[in-house]
N, C-alpha and C positions, 0 to 999 in steps of 0.2 A: 231438130230434134239432135240432131248430132253434134252441134253447137253446145247444148245443155249437159250434155254424156260427156262432153270433155270439160265442164266446169266442173261435174261433179266429179270426176276424176282427180282434179288439180286441187280440189279443195278435199280432197281425202274423203270422199264418200257423202253420204247425204247424212246430212247434220254436221259434217264437219270433224266426226267422232274420235278419229285416227288424226295424230299428231304428224303434222310436217316432218316431212324430214330436215335439220338441219344441214348450213352448209358443210359442216366437220364430217357430214355423216350421223350425227347425234340428232334424235328425235327431241322435236322441241315439244315440253309442256302442251298438253291439249288445254281446253277451255276449260278444264276443272281445276286446274293449276292454279293456285297465289301469287300472283304477280309480285305482287307486295313484299314477300317471303324470300328472305335468303338463307342458305346453308348454313350455321354459324360451324365455321372450322374447330372454335374449341369446344365444343360442347360436349368433348368425350373428357374422360380421365385425366387430369395434369393440365386442365384449358388456363390458359390466360385470363385473369378477371375480364370484362367489358370493358370501352374508355371508361364508364361512370360508375365504375366500383372501387371503393380503394380497400388496402388492405387493411386488416383488421388488428391492433394491437393486442389483443387477445385470443389470438388464431392458436396460440400453443393451450388451450384447455383453460383461456384464462390467469394462465400462468407466466410470468415472466419472470428473463435468465438472470439470476444471481449471480454475479460474477465471482462471490468470493467463496461462491458454494462448493467447488470442486476440488477435488483431492489434494491438490497444491493450495490452497487458502492457507492463510497464514493463522496460527491461533491466537485467538484472543490470549492478552496478558493481563495480569492480574494488575492492577493500580493503587489498591490500599495497604497499608504501612504493613500489618504484619503478615501477609502473602507475599507480597515484596522480601520482608524479612528472611522468610524461609526459605526463598529463592534464591538469594544472596548467600544462606547459610549451608543450604544443601541441594544447590545446583549442580547438574551432573556436567553442566560444560562451560567453558569460558566466559562464549558471550551470553549467556543465560545467568548468570553472575554477575558481569559486566551491566547489562542491561539492569539489574536487580539496584548494583547499587548508583548510578547514575538515576536511576527515577526515583531513590529515595532521597537524593539530595531534590528533585523538582520537586517532589511531595512538600517540603519547607515547614517541617515537623522537625523539632529540634529529639524528640524521641528516638527519630530514627537511629540517633548515634549508638543505641544499645546495638542496633544489627551491625553498622558501618565497622562498629570498633572489633569485631567479629570478622567482619572483610578483610582486616588490616593484614593480619596473618592468612588468607588465599596464598594457596600457594604459584598461584600466576599472576605477574606483574600489571598487565593489563586490570587487574580486578582490583591490586591495590589502588593502583593510578586514580581508578573511578569514587572508589573510596574517598583517599583523600583531598579531592577535588569537590566530592559532593560534603565532606566537611567546614570543606570553606565556606561554598555555597549558601551551608546552614550556619556558616558564623560560631560554629561548636567552642568556645573557649577554654572549655575543661580540658581538652584534644591535647595539651604540650608533652602532658608523659607520652601520650602513644604516638603523636607524630615522629615526638626524639627518635624513638626506639627506631620509627621509621626510615627517617635519616639516618641513624648509625647503620642500619644494615642493609640499607639501597644504595644502588647505580645513582651516577650522577645525574640522571633525568628524573631517577626518585627524588634526589636531592632538590633538584630546583623546583620541580611539582611543591614539595614541601614548602621552601622559600616564599613560593606564591601565592601558597593556602595562608602562611602565616600573614602575608599583608592583607588580603581578602577576608579575613577575620579583625584584622583591626586591632589587637588588643595586645599590642605589640609589648609591652614590659610583661605579661603574664608569658613569652617566648622570647624573652631576653637572653637566656642561658645557648640555646636553640640559635640563637639569630648570633652570636659567639661564636658558637660551635661553624658556622656557615662560613664566617670571614677568615677563617683559618682554614677550608676545604679544600682540597687540593684541585679541583676544576674552578679556571675563572668565571665562570658564566656564573654557578654558585655563586664563589665569593662576589660578583658586582652584583647579585639580588641580595645576599646578606650586606651588602654595606649601604644600596639602598635603603633597607629598613633599618637599619640602626643608625642610620641619619637621621631619619625622622623620629625614632626614639628618642633621639637627642635634642630635638628643638624646643 
């Protein structure tokens, strides 16, 4: 009888209802505990997804971030003839008018000359240079008088660009007087460009 009583005491009482003390002093789970389940350390708020979980690309309410939607996103600029023409003639900043002058040349429409002609009188040289280059890109042959006026009042850089534009238009006979004026220019680089045009003209 004493042996049975000792066995019951070691087994935690009749039926083994009480858990045995673990090596560290904590109670081991009793027979009713599910040995196949372990505590999920990530079950609380902010838990990391389990090994089989993948991040959902639409986790933000199905919305994806738009990198250009912030306050620093660049404003979309117009690309049609009349909007660019208004931008060139009425733009409040030099960069805006320069952009418009360059874009008018890239449109490939000779009707843009209506606006480019006005841009030749812009107070900023950068804008005027862009207008002159666009006139050359569009090959506006009727621009001889306007380019001549720009040549007369412009500095050396402006006069060089005018000579380059004449060469790009490639209707040299229409610009004969302007080429002759370039041959007598005080700037050597302008004279050099005018000489090349003159030699081509006389062939």
